[in-house]
C-alpha angles and dihedrals in degrees: 000000000000093000091055090052090052092047092048091053089052092048094249127137112265120237118256093223144343095272092057089049092051091048090053094053116104106236092207093052111091112216116240113228094234093053099041107099094195092053091047092051091049088053091051091050092049093049091048090051092050091048093047093049091050090051090047091057090051094044121107087212105052093168091059091047090050090051091052092051091046091050092049091049092049091049090049091049090052090049092055 
């Protein structure tokens, strides 16, 4: 979990699971985009998708590029 990596680097105790992380969040505190690990990861995924689609359009083998994008998406969906 990205948040646990961040907490470990800061010397804080990692969360046991997602529900304990969500319980610990302050509902009145608005997350800042630069410090929200979920938002950062979504940005990385989006930029990867844009880059892969651009490469797929340039590719001489569009079927292979489509298979790569599909595989990456499926792996991401399993990770979630």
